[in-house]
C-alpha positions in Angstrom: -179.2 122.8 -118.1 -181.4 125.4 -119.8 -184.5 123.6 -118.5 -183.1 123.6 -115.0 -182.5 127.4 -115.3 -186.1 128.0 -116.2 -187.2 126.0 -113.2 -185.0 128.0 -110.9 -186.2 131.2 -112.4 -189.8 130.3 -111.6 -188.7 129.3 -108.1 -186.9 132.6 -107.6 -189.9 134.7 -108.6 -192.0 132.9 -106.0 -189.6 133.9 -103.2 -190.0 137.0 -101.1 -188.4 140.1 -102.5 -185.9 140.3 -99.6 -184.7 136.7 -99.9 -181.0 136.5 -99.1 -180.0 134.5 -102.2 -181.5 133.9 -105.6 -180.7 130.6 -107.3 -180.3 132.1 -110.8 -177.9 134.7 -109.4 -176.1 132.0 -107.6 -175.6 129.9 -110.7 -174.6 132.9 -112.9 -172.1 134.1 -110.3 -170.7 130.6 -109.8 -170.3 130.2 -113.6 -168.6 133.6 -113.8 -166.3 132.7 -110.9 -165.3 129.4 -112.5 -164.6 131.1 -115.8 -162.5 133.8 -114.0 -160.6 131.0 -112.2 -159.6 129.5 -115.5 -158.8 132.9 -117.0 -156.5 133.8 -114.1 -154.8 130.4 -114.3 -154.7 130.1 -118.1 -151.3 128.4 -118.1 -152.6 125.5 -116.1 -155.1 122.7 -116.5 -157.4 121.3 -113.8 -159.3 118.1 -113.1 -162.9 118.5 -112.0 -161.8 117.4 -108.6 -159.3 120.3 -108.5 -162.0 122.7 -109.3 -164.2 121.3 -106.5 -161.3 121.6 -104.1 -160.5 125.2 -105.1 -164.1 126.3 -104.4 -164.2 124.2 -101.2 -167.3 122.2 -102.4 -168.3 119.1 -100.4 -172.0 118.9 -101.3 -172.6 116.3 -104.0 -175.3 118.3 -105.7 -173.1 121.4 -106.0 -170.3 119.3 -107.4 -172.7 118.0 -110.1 -173.7 121.6 -110.8 -170.0 122.6 -111.2 -169.5 119.6 -113.6 -172.4 120.9 -115.7 -171.0 124.4 -115.7 -167.6 123.1 -116.9 -169.3 121.2 -119.7 -171.3 124.4 -120.7 -168.0 126.5 -120.7 -166.4 123.8 -122.9 -169.3 123.9 -125.4 -169.2 127.7 -125.4 -165.5 127.6 -126.4 -164.3 129.1 -123.2 -162.6 125.8 -122.0 -160.9 122.9 -123.7 -161.0 119.3 -122.3 -158.0 117.0 -122.7 -157.0 113.8 -120.9 -159.5 114.4 -118.0 -158.5 118.0 -117.4 -160.0 121.4 -118.3 -158.0 124.5 -119.3 -158.7 128.0 -120.7 -159.1 127.9 -124.5 -155.8 129.3 -126.0 -157.7 131.9 -128.1 -159.4 133.3 -125.0 -157.3 136.0 -123.5 -157.4 136.2 -119.7 -159.7 138.9 -118.5 -158.9 140.0 -115.0 -161.8 142.1 -113.8 -160.5 142.9 -110.4 -158.2 145.0 -108.3 -154.7 144.5 -106.7 -154.3 145.2 -103.1 -152.5 144.3 -99.8 -154.3 142.1 -97.3 -154.8 143.5 -93.8 -156.0 140.5 -91.7 -158.1 142.1 -89.0 -159.0 138.9 -87.1 -159.7 135.3 -87.6 -163.1 136.1 -89.3 -162.2 138.6 -92.0 -159.6 140.9 -93.6 -159.5 144.0 -95.7 -157.7 144.5 -99.1 -156.1 147.9 -99.2 -155.9 149.1 -102.8 -153.8 152.1 -103.7 -155.9 154.9 -105.0 -159.1 153.8 -103.2 -160.5 155.6 -100.2 -162.4 152.6 -99.0 -160.9 149.1 -98.3 -162.5 145.9 -99.6 -164.0 143.7 -96.9 -163.1 140.0 -97.3 -164.5 137.2 -95.2 -162.0 134.5 -94.1 -163.4 131.8 -96.3 -162.9 134.0 -99.3 -159.3 134.8 -98.7 -158.2 131.8 -100.9 -155.2 131.1 -98.6 -154.0 134.7 -98.5 -152.2 135.8 -95.3 -151.7 139.2 -93.8 -149.5 141.5 -95.9 -149.9 139.4 -99.1 -150.4 141.2 -102.4 -153.5 139.8 -104.0 -155.9 140.2 -106.9 -159.4 140.9 -105.6 -162.8 140.5 -107.3 -165.6 142.6 -106.0 -168.7 140.6 -105.1 -172.1 141.4 -106.5 -174.9 142.5 -104.1 -176.6 139.1 -104.5 -173.4 137.2 -103.7 -172.6 138.8 -100.3 -174.0 139.9 -97.1 -175.6 137.0 -95.4 -173.2 134.1 -95.5 -172.7 134.2 -91.7 -176.1 135.4 -90.8 -175.1 139.0 -90.6 -177.7 141.7 -90.7 -177.6 144.4 -93.4 -175.6 146.9 -91.4 -172.7 146.6 -93.9 -174.9 146.6 -97.0 -173.1 149.6 -98.4 -169.7 148.2 -97.7 -167.6 147.0 -100.7 -167.0 143.2 -100.3 -164.8 140.9 -102.4 -162.9 137.7 -102.6 -159.3 136.9 -103.4 -158.9 135.4 -106.8 -155.2 135.2 -107.0 -152.1 135.6 -104.7 -149.6 137.8 -106.5 -146.9 138.0 -103.9 -146.4 136.5 -100.5 -145.3 139.0 -97.9 -143.5 136.7 -95.5 -141.7 133.5 -96.4 -140.0 133.7 -92.9 -142.2 134.0 -89.8 -141.4 134.3 -86.1 -143.2 132.1 -83.5 -143.0 129.7 -80.6 -142.5 126.0 -81.5 -144.5 123.3 -79.8 -142.9 119.9 -80.1 -145.1 116.8 -79.7 -144.1 113.1 -80.2 -145.4 112.9 -83.7 -145.2 116.4 -85.0 -144.3 120.0 -84.2 -146.1 123.3 -85.0 -144.9 126.9 -84.9 -147.5 129.3 -83.6 -146.8 132.8 -85.2 -146.1 135.7 -82.9 -147.7 138.1 -85.3 -151.3 138.7 -84.1 -152.5 138.9 -87.7 -151.3 135.4 -88.6 -153.8 132.8 -87.4 -152.6 129.6 -88.9 -150.0 127.4 -87.3 -147.1 126.1 -89.4 -146.5 122.3 -89.4 -142.9 121.1 -88.9 -141.8 117.4 -89.3 -140.7 116.3 -85.8 -137.4 115.0 -87.2 -136.7 118.4 -88.8 -136.8 120.5 -85.6 -133.0 120.4 -85.2 -131.7 122.1 -82.1 -135.0 123.8 -81.3 -136.6 122.8 -78.0 -140.2 123.0 -77.0 -141.1 126.6 -76.1 -138.3 128.2 -78.1 -138.7 131.3 -80.3 -137.8 130.3 -83.9 -137.8 131.8 -87.3 -139.5 129.4 -89.7 -139.5 129.5 -93.5 -142.8 128.5 -95.1 -142.3 125.8 -97.7 -145.9 125.0 -98.5 -148.7 127.5 -98.1 -152.0 126.3 -96.7 -154.9 125.2 -98.8 -158.5 124.3 -97.8 -157.4 120.7 -97.2 -153.9 121.1 -95.7 -151.9 123.1 -93.2 -148.9 125.3 -93.9 -145.6 123.5 -93.8 -142.2 125.0 -93.0 -138.6 124.5 -91.9 -136.7 126.1 -89.1 -134.3 128.8 -90.3 -133.0 130.2 -86.9 -133.5 129.2 -83.3 -133.6 132.5 -81.4 -133.7 131.0 -77.9 -136.1 130.5 -75.1 -139.2 132.6 -75.2 -139.3 135.3 -72.4 -135.6 136.1 -72.5 -135.2 139.8 -73.2 -132.7 139.6 -76.0 -134.6 136.7 -77.6 -137.8 138.7 -77.6 -136.3 141.9 -79.0 -134.6 139.9 -81.8 -137.9 138.2 -82.4 -139.7 141.5 -82.8 -137.1 142.7 -85.3 -137.4 139.4 -87.2 -141.2 139.6 -87.1 -141.1 142.9 -89.0 -138.2 141.9 -91.3 -135.7 144.2 -89.7 -132.0 143.1 -89.4 -130.0 143.3 -86.2 -126.6 142.4 -87.5 -124.5 144.0 -90.3 -123.2 141.7 -93.1 -119.4 141.1 -92.8 -118.8 142.9 -96.1 -120.4 146.1 -94.7 -118.5 146.0 -91.5 -115.2 145.4 -93.4 -115.9 148.3 -95.7 -116.5 150.6 -92.7 -113.3 149.5 -91.0 -111.3 150.6 -94.0 -112.5 154.2 -93.7 -109.6 156.4 -92.3 -110.2 157.7 -88.8 -108.6 161.0 -89.4 -109.9 163.8 -91.7 -107.7 164.4 -94.7 -106.3 167.9 -95.1 -107.6 167.9 -98.7 -111.1 167.4 -97.4 -110.8 170.3 -95.0 -109.5 172.5 -97.8 -112.7 172.1 -99.8 -114.9 173.2 -97.0 -115.9 176.3 -95.0 -113.8 176.1 -91.8 -115.9 177.3 -88.8 -114.1 175.4 -86.1 -113.5 178.6 -84.2 -117.3 179.4 -83.9 -119.0 178.3 -80.6 -120.8 175.1 -81.3 -122.6 172.5 -79.2 -125.0 169.6 -79.3 -128.2 169.0 -77.3 -129.4 165.4 -77.2 -131.0 162.8 -75.0 -128.9 161.8 -72.0 -128.4 158.3 -73.3 -127.7 159.3 -77.0 -124.7 157.7 -78.6 -124.9 159.3 -82.1 -125.0 163.1 -82.4 -126.0 164.0 -85.9 -126.8 167.7 -85.4 -125.2 170.7 -83.7 -125.9 174.4 -83.3 -123.4 177.2 -83.6 -124.0 180.8 -82.4 -122.1 184.0 -83.3 -123.3 187.5 -82.6 -123.0 189.9 -85.6 -123.6 193.7 -85.8 -126.9 195.5 -85.5 -128.5 192.8 -83.3 -128.2 190.0 -85.9 -127.4 186.5 -84.7 -125.7 183.9 -86.9 -127.1 180.5 -86.2 -125.6 177.4 -87.8 -127.4 174.1 -88.1 -124.7 171.6 -88.7 -125.5 168.0 -89.7 -123.1 165.1 -89.9 -121.9 164.8 -93.5 -122.8 161.1 -93.9 -122.8 161.4 -97.7 -119.1 162.1 -97.6 -118.5 158.5 -96.3 -121.4 156.6 -97.8 -120.8 156.6 -101.6 -123.1 155.3 -104.3 -122.4 151.7 -105.3 -120.6 150.7 -102.1 -121.7 148.0 -99.7 -122.3 150.7 -97.1 -124.7 152.4 -99.5 -126.5 149.2 -100.3 -127.0 148.4 -96.7 -128.1 151.9 -95.8 -130.7 151.8 -98.6 -131.9 148.3 -97.5 -132.4 149.4 -93.8 -133.4 153.0 -94.7 -133.8 153.9 -91.0 -132.5 153.2 -87.6 -134.9 151.3 -85.3 -135.5 152.3 -81.7 -136.7 149.6 -79.5 -137.2 150.1 -75.7 -133.8 148.8 -74.7 -131.6 149.3 -77.8 -131.0 151.1 -81.0 -130.5 149.2 -84.2 -128.6 151.7 -86.3 -128.8 152.3 -90.1 -125.0 152.6 -90.2 -122.3 150.5 -88.6 -121.0 151.7 -85.3 -117.8 153.1 -86.7 -119.9 155.6 -88.6 -122.9 156.1 -86.5 -121.1 156.5 -83.1 -117.7 157.6 -84.3 -116.9 159.2 -87.6 -120.3 160.8 -88.3 -121.2 161.5 -84.7 -120.6 165.2 -83.8 -118.8 164.4 -80.5 -117.4 167.2 -78.4 -113.8 168.3 -78.7 -113.3 166.6 -82.1 -113.1 168.0 -85.6 -116.0 166.8 -87.8 -117.2 167.0 -91.4 -120.6 168.6 -91.6 -123.2 169.7 -94.1 -124.5 173.1 -92.8 -127.4 175.5 -93.1 -126.2 178.9 -91.7 -128.7 181.7 -91.1 -128.4 185.3 -90.1 -131.5 186.1 -88.0 -132.7 189.3 -86.5 -133.7 189.3 -82.8 -137.3 189.4 -84.0 -136.9 186.1 -85.7 -136.6 187.2 -89.3 -134.2 185.3 -91.5 -132.1 187.9 -93.3 -129.6 185.7 -95.1 -128.9 182.0 -95.5 -126.0 179.8 -96.7 -125.8 176.1 -97.5 -122.7 174.0 -97.9 -120.1 171.6 -96.6 -118.1 172.6 -93.5 -115.7 171.4 -90.9 -116.8 172.1 -87.3 -115.6 171.5 -83.7 -118.2 171.0 -81.0 -117.3 172.7 -77.7 -119.9 171.1 -75.5 -122.3 168.2 -75.3 -125.5 169.1 -73.5 -128.2 166.6 -72.5 -131.7 168.1 -72.8 -131.8 168.2 -69.0 -128.5 170.0 -68.7 -129.5 172.6 -71.3 -132.9 173.1 -69.6 -131.1 173.7 -66.2 -129.1 176.5 -67.8 -132.2 178.0 -69.3 -134.0 177.9 -66.0 -131.2 179.2 -63.8 -129.2 181.4 -66.2 -126.1 179.7 -64.8 -123.7 177.2 -66.4 -122.1 177.0 -69.8 -123.2 179.5 -72.5 -126.4 180.8 -70.8 -126.6 183.8 -73.1 -126.4 181.8 -76.3 -128.9 179.2 -75.1 -131.3 181.9 -74.1 -131.0 183.6 -77.4 -131.7 180.4 -79.3 -134.6 179.7 -77.0 -136.1 183.1 -77.7 -135.8 182.7 -81.4 -137.2 179.1 -81.2 -140.3 180.5 -79.4 -140.8 183.1 -82.1 -140.6 180.4 -84.9 -143.0 178.1 -83.0 -145.5 180.9 -82.5 -145.3 181.8 -86.2 -145.9 178.1 -87.2 -149.1 177.9 -85.1 -150.2 181.2 -86.5 -149.8 179.8 -90.0 -151.9 176.7 -89.2 -149.5 174.1 -87.7 -151.0 171.6 -85.4 -149.6 171.1 -81.9 -149.1 167.3 -81.7 -147.1 167.1 -78.5 -148.0 163.5 -77.9 -146.3 161.9 -74.8 -143.7 159.2 -75.3 -143.6 156.1 -73.1 -140.2 155.3 -71.5 -139.1 152.5 -69.3 -136.7 152.0 -66.4 -135.0 148.7 -67.1 -132.6 146.6 -65.0 -129.4 145.1 -66.4 -131.4 142.2 -67.9 -133.9 144.4 -69.6 -136.7 143.7 -67.1 -139.0 146.8 -66.7 -138.9 148.3 -63.2 -141.1 151.3 -64.0 -142.9 153.2 -66.8 -142.9 156.9 -67.2 -143.8 159.4 -69.9 -141.0 161.5 -71.4 -141.3 165.2 -70.6 -140.7 167.8 -73.2 -139.0 171.0 -72.1 -138.0 174.2 -73.9 -134.6 172.6 -74.6 -136.3 169.9 -76.7 -138.5 172.4 -78.5 -135.4 174.7 -79.1 -133.6 171.9 -81.1 -136.8 171.0 -82.9 -137.5 174.5 -84.2 -134.0 174.9 -85.7 -134.2 171.5 -87.3 -137.6 172.4 -88.8 -136.1 175.7 -90.0 -133.2 173.9 -91.8 -135.5 171.2 -93.3 -137.9 173.8 -94.6 -135.3 176.2 -96.0 -133.3 173.4 -97.7 -136.5 172.3 -99.5 -137.4 175.9 -100.5 -133.8 176.6 -101.7 -133.6 173.5 -103.9 -137.0 174.4 -105.4 -135.8 178.0 -106.0 -132.7 176.9 -107.9 -134.9 175.2 -110.5 -134.4 176.5 -114.0 -137.6 177.2 -116.1 -140.6 175.0 -115.8 -138.7 171.9 -114.9 -138.5 171.8 -111.1 -135.5 170.3 -109.4 -136.1 166.7 -108.2 -135.9 166.6 -104.4 -136.9 164.1 -101.8 -139.6 165.8 -99.8 -141.3 164.9 -96.5 -144.9 165.3 -97.4 -148.0 165.3 -95.2 -151.3 165.7 -97.0 -154.5 167.2 -95.6 -156.7 164.8 -93.6 -159.6 163.0 -95.3 -162.8 165.0 -94.5 -164.7 161.8 -93.6 -162.1 160.8 -91.0 -162.1 164.3 -89.6 -165.9 164.1 -89.3 -165.6 160.8 -87.5 -163.0 162.2 -85.1 -165.2 165.3 -84.5 -168.1 163.0 -83.6 -165.9 161.1 -81.2 -164.7 164.1 -79.3 -168.2 165.6 -79.3 -169.2 162.7 -77.1 -166.6 164.0 -74.6 -168.0 167.5 -74.7 -165.3 168.8 -77.1 -165.9 170.7 -80.3 -163.9 170.6 -83.5 -164.8 173.2 -86.2 -164.7 171.7 -89.7 -166.8 174.2 -91.7 -163.8 176.2 -92.9 -160.5 174.4 -93.8 -158.5 177.4 -92.7 -159.8 177.1 -89.2 -159.3 173.4 -88.7 -155.8 173.7 -87.3 -156.7 176.4 -84.8 -159.8 174.5 -83.7 -157.7 171.3 -83.3 -155.1 173.2 -81.2 -157.8 174.7 -79.0 -159.4 171.3 -78.4 -156.1 169.7 -77.6 -155.3 172.5 -75.1 -158.5 171.8 -73.3 -157.7 168.2 -72.6 -154.1 168.9 -71.5 -153.5 167.3 -68.1 -156.8 165.4 -68.1 -157.1 161.6 -68.0 -158.3 161.5 -71.6 -155.3 163.6 -72.9 -153.3 160.7 -74.2 -156.4 159.1 -75.8 -157.5 162.3 -77.6 -154.0 163.2 -78.8 -153.3 159.7 -80.1 -156.6 159.6 -81.9 -156.0 163.1 -83.4 -152.6 162.0 -84.8 -154.2 158.9 -86.3 -156.9 160.9 -87.9 -154.3 162.8 -89.9 -152.8 161.4 -93.1 -149.5 159.6 -92.6 -146.4 161.6 -93.4 -144.2 160.0 -96.1 -141.3 160.6 -98.5 -142.0 161.6 -102.0 -140.5 163.5 -104.9 -143.9 165.2 -105.4 -143.9 168.6 -103.8 -147.2 168.3 -101.8 -146.3 170.3 -98.7 -146.7 169.4 -95.0 -150.2 170.0 -93.6 -149.3 169.3 -89.9 -146.4 171.8 -89.9 -148.1 174.3 -92.2 -145.1 174.4 -94.6 -145.6 174.8 -98.3 -142.6 172.5 -98.9 -140.5 170.5 -96.5 -137.6 168.0 -96.6 -135.6 165.9 -94.2 -132.1 167.1 -94.1 -131.1 166.9 -90.4 -130.7 163.2 -89.5 -128.7 161.3 -92.2 -127.1 159.0 -89.6 -130.5 157.4 -89.0 -132.6 158.2 -92.1 -131.6 157.3 -95.7 -133.8 160.0 -97.3 -131.7 162.6 -95.5 -128.6 161.2 -97.2 -130.4 161.6 -100.6 -131.3 165.2 -99.6 -127.6 166.0 -99.0 -126.5 164.5 -102.3 -129.2 166.4 -104.2 -128.5 169.7 -102.5 -124.8 169.4 -103.2 -125.6 168.5 -106.8 -127.6 171.6 -107.3 -125.1 173.8 -105.4 -122.5 172.5 -108.0 -124.8 173.8 -110.7 -126.2 170.5 -111.8 -129.5 170.1 -113.7 -132.5 168.4 -112.3 -132.0 164.6 -112.0 -134.5 161.9 -113.1 -137.2 161.4 -110.6 -137.8 157.7 -111.0 -135.0 156.2 -108.9 -135.6 158.8 -106.1 -139.3 158.1 -106.0 -138.6 154.4 -105.7 -136.2 155.1 -102.8 -138.8 157.4 -101.2 -141.5 154.7 -101.3 -139.0 152.1 -100.0 -137.9 154.4 -97.2 -141.5 155.2 -96.2 -142.3 151.5 -96.0 -139.2 150.7 -93.9 -140.1 153.6 -91.6 -143.6 152.1 -91.2 -142.1 148.7 -90.2 -139.6 150.3 -87.8 -142.5 152.2 -86.1 -144.5 149.0 -85.8 -141.5 147.2 -84.3 -141.0 150.0 -81.8 -144.7 149.9 -80.8 -144.4 146.1 -80.4 -141.4 146.4 -78.1 -143.2 149.0 -76.0 -146.3 146.8 -75.8 -144.2 143.9 -74.8 -142.6 145.8 -72.0 -145.9 147.3 -70.9 -147.4 143.8 -70.6 -144.3 142.5 -69.0 -144.4 145.3 -66.4 -148.1 144.8 -65.7 -147.6 141.1 -65.2 -145.5 141.9 -62.1 -148.3 143.9 -60.5 -150.2 142.7 -57.5 -153.3 141.1 -58.8 -155.4 143.0 -56.1 -154.1 146.4 -57.3 -156.7 148.6 -58.9 -155.8 151.1 -61.6 -157.5 154.2 -63.0 -158.2 153.9 -66.7 -160.2 155.3 -69.6 -162.3 153.5 -72.1 -160.5 153.7 -75.5 -162.8 151.5 -77.6 -166.0 149.5 -77.4 -166.8 146.5 -79.5 -169.3 143.6 -79.5 -166.8 141.4 -77.7 -165.6 143.8 -75.0 -164.2 147.2 -73.8 -160.7 148.4 -74.5 -159.2 150.3 -71.5 -156.0 152.3 -71.3 -154.5 152.4 -67.8 -153.7 156.0 -67.2 -150.6 155.5 -65.0 -148.7 153.2 -67.5 -150.4 154.0 -70.8 -151.0 150.3 -71.1 -154.1 149.0 -73.0 -156.1 145.9 -72.2 -159.4 144.4 -72.9 -162.4 143.7 -70.6 -164.3 140.9 -72.2 -168.0 140.7 -72.4 -167.8 137.5 -70.3 -166.3 139.5 -67.5 -169.2 142.0 -67.5 -171.3 139.2 -66.1 -173.9 141.4 -64.3 -176.0 141.8 -67.5 -176.3 141.2 -71.2 -174.7 144.2 -73.0 -175.4 145.3 -76.5 -173.3 147.6 -78.7 -174.8 150.9 -79.7 -172.4 151.7 -82.5 -173.7 155.1 -83.3 -173.3 156.2 -79.6 -169.9 154.5 -79.0 -171.1 152.6 -76.0 -172.5 149.3 -74.7 -175.7 149.2 -72.7 -177.0 146.6 -70.3 -180.4 145.4 -71.3 -181.7 144.8 -67.7 -179.7 147.3 -65.6 -179.3 149.9 -68.4 -175.8 150.4 -67.2 -173.7 152.2 -69.8 -170.0 152.0 -70.7 -169.0 154.7 -73.2 -165.9 155.6 -75.1 -163.9 158.1 -73.0 -165.4 157.1 -69.6 -163.1 156.9 -66.6 -163.1 153.5 -65.1 -161.2 151.4 -62.4 -159.8 148.1 -63.4 -157.7 145.2 -62.3 -155.4 142.9 -64.3 -156.9 139.5 -64.9 -154.3 138.0 -67.2 -151.3 138.9 -69.2 -150.0 137.1 -72.3 -146.5 138.0 -73.2 -146.4 135.8 -76.3 -149.3 137.9 -77.8 -148.4 141.1 -76.1 -151.9 141.4 -74.7 -153.6 142.0 -71.4 -157.1 141.1 -70.1 -158.7 143.3 -67.5 -161.8 143.3 -65.3 -163.8 145.9 -63.4 -162.7 146.7 -59.9 -165.3 145.4 -57.5 -166.3 142.5 -59.7 -165.3 138.9 -60.0 -163.9 137.9 -63.4 -165.1 134.9 -65.3 -162.7 132.0 -65.3 -163.8 131.1 -68.9 -161.1 131.6 -71.5 -163.5 130.9 -74.3 -164.5 133.2 -77.1 -164.9 136.2 -74.8 -168.1 137.2 -76.5 -171.5 138.2 -75.4 -174.7 136.4 -76.5 -174.9 139.0 -79.3 -172.0 137.4 -81.0 -169.0 138.8 -79.1 -165.8 137.9 -80.8 -167.4 135.1 -82.8 -166.1 134.7 -86.3 -169.1 136.3 -87.9 -168.7 139.6 -86.2 -167.9 142.4 -88.5 -168.6 145.5 -86.3 -166.1 148.2 -85.9 -164.2 148.8 -82.6 -165.7 152.2 -81.7 -162.9 154.4 -80.4 -159.4 155.3 -81.4 -158.9 151.9 -83.0 -160.8 153.6 -85.9 -157.2 154.8 -86.7 -157.0 152.1 -89.4 -160.7 152.0 -90.2 -160.8 148.4 -89.2 -162.4 146.4 -86.4 -160.2 144.5 -84.1 -160.5 141.7 -81.7 -158.7 141.2 -78.4 -155.0 140.7 -78.8 -155.3 137.6 -76.7 -158.1 135.9 -78.6 -157.4 133.0 -81.0 -155.1 130.1 -80.2 -154.0 129.3 -76.7 -150.4 128.2 -76.4 -150.6 124.6 -75.2 -147.6 122.8 -73.6 -146.2 119.9 -75.4 -148.0 117.5 -73.1 -151.4 119.0 -73.9 -153.7 117.0 -76.2 -153.6 118.8 -79.5 -155.2 117.4 -82.7 -152.5 116.5 -85.1 -152.5 118.9 -88.1 -153.7 117.6 -91.4 -150.9 116.6 -93.6 -150.9 117.7 -97.3 -152.5 115.1 -99.5 -149.8 113.8 -101.8 
C-alpha cells in the first residue's frame, strides 16, 4: 500500500496545478471518511460489502482500495476484525468532527444544512445526503477543498462556499407524510405533496386498504431509503379524493404536522367548565362593567380576545383600557387543556377556516369578549393626555361588559362620517393612535404594511375571486393600542425586578438584520432605481420607510415589501430581553391574544405572579416553551402560505387560457423566470424552454438573463405580460409563458442549454427568493403524477 502511495504521489506531482482531484488527497480523504464511519457507528460491525454499499461504490478497483484501507485501519489498531466483519476498536473513543444541523432540501440536486449559531449554511449535494430528507436533524462533516467542487462539472463559482456531507441522521423529521397514492397491479407508491420531498414511498399493493388510486393519504414511513432501496411505508389515514376542498385543507394541516381535531379528553374537560362566572371570581377583580367598552374585529371573526374601554377624566385626560380575555383563568397548569394548548401553541388560519388553539367552548364562547355579556379579562388601563403621553398605568384582572361589537368597516364608517355609535370615543382613540404611530416611526420603527391576500369563496370552498385586504385607520387604531399594552407589560415586569436578577418573562424579540443581507437587499432595489442608506445604523429605518413610500401604489410594491420583510431577522419568542428592531421597542412582549397564542397565556401567568409579589421564576421551562411556540408559529405560517398558494393556483386554473396578465419579474434563475401576476399576487415560472427565441444565460451579478443572439434582457423587477400555460394543484405551482409567444409543449427538465434545472445546477435564484439564501427550482419540476395505467418502472424492493 505504501508503494502504491508513492506512485500516486509522483503521478499527482506531474499533473497540472489546477487539476480537480489529487489521488493522494482522494485516498487520504477516503481513509478518513471510512474511519469516521466506524467511529460514528462504534456500536455496530460491518462486512466489507456493507462498507461498499454505504459509500455507494460499484467500481471493482475502488472496492479493492477500500478493502486495503480497512486492512490498514485494522493493522493500525483503529478497527478489529471478527467473523468476517469490521468494527471500531473498543479502546478507540468515537471522535465526531462535525456539526449538527437541520436539512433544508432545496431541490432534487442539493440541500443545505442549517446549523444553529452559524451565519452560513452548509451546501450538500444530493448524493452526499446519506438518505437524509428535508427537515431531518443530521451530523455534517465539512469537506476539504480537494474533496469538493467538481463532482458534477460545476465551475468554481462556489469555491468559497462551505460544503459538506451527512455522516449520520440524528432525528427524522417526519415519520408521517401526506401525498397522493398511485395504485398499480403489482405495487403502489405515494408521491409526497411536500415540494421538498423527492422520493416516492413504496406500499405493498395488498396493504392499501380502503385507499383508491388518486386519493390523498397520510403514510407512515417504515423503512427509510438507502442507496439500493426505496422508502417503504404503510397508510395511516385516507383523507379522501385529491382536489376536494376539505381534503386539501386537511392535507395541508397534516403536511405541516398541525392537528385539526381536539382529543376527546380535551373536549370533555372543556365541557365541564361552568358557563356562568362565579360571584367569588368577580369579587377578586376590578369591576368595570359600567365603563363604555367595545370590540373592533374583522367582519367574519368568531373569537374576540381584545376590547377597548374609554372614559373621560378631568383636565383633558382619557382613561383607555386594553382588555384581554383571561384565558389563564380557565387553562390551568397540568390540565388536558393546558397540554393541548402547549402542543398547538397557536391557532392556524387557512384561507377558508380557522383551526383554533382552544376548543370552541373557550375560543368562541367563554373567552370571547362578545357584546352584552359579562366577561373575565386581564387588563392594562392607561391614563393618557390628549397629546399622547401616558400619565398613569394599571395592570390586573377585571370583569368587563362589551357594549358594542364593531367590524373594522363599521368603525371606519363612523370615523369617516362622524355618525353612528360612539363617534367621539372612536375619534379620540384614533387621534391617540396616530400620535403613537408617529412616535414609533420617529424612534426608528419600520413601516411594514404588507398587503394580505384574501379570497371570495363559494359554499364548496372554490375561489371566485382574489383581492388584497385593505388597511384603514380602524385597523391601525386597534394595532397601536395592542402595541402599547404589549410594550408596557414587558417594561412593567422588567421594572418589578429586584436587584441584579431580572424577572423571567416571555418576550417577543426581533433582532437587527444581518448586515450582509441588508447589503444584498440594497443591491436588489438599486437595480430598480431605489436607494437604501446603510452607512449609519440609526438611519436605516428612516431610509427603509422612505424607500417603501416611493413604491407605494406601483406594480413592484408587493415585491419590494415582501423582500424587505424577508431581509429582516425573523421575530420569535424568547426569555432573553433582546428588544424589537422592527417596532423600535427596547423590550416587548405578547400579551394581547391568549385565545390564539400560547406565549400570551404564559405572559399573563407571569404578570400575575409578579403582581402577587412573586420572585423571578426559573428560565429553563419558559425558554423551552418559547422555542416550541416559535417553531409551531413557523409551521402555522407555512401552512397558511400553502393554503393561499393552493387557492391562487386553483383560481388561476379557471382562467381563460387566452387571457393575458400584467406581472413583474420576482426572480431569475438558470432554469427560468419567476413572475408575480399583479392582479392576483400569484407567482409562476416561465421556463427557459418557453423562451424559445434565443439561448439565454444568467448574469447573476446583474439579476438578469440575456439572450446571446438577440441581446434581449429580462431583469428582476421588470414589468411583463404573461399567460397561463399550466397549473398543477398537487404541487401548488403554475407555469407561465410570455404573451405573444407560443409555449413549448415539452414538459422535460425546463432548462436551457446552460444547464437549466439540471441536477448539477447550484446557482441562486436571483430575486426575493433570496429570502432564505437558497436557490430554488420550479415548484412544478420533478416527478409528474402518472395515472395508474401509465407505464411506471416498479420501485426497487429492499434486498432482504
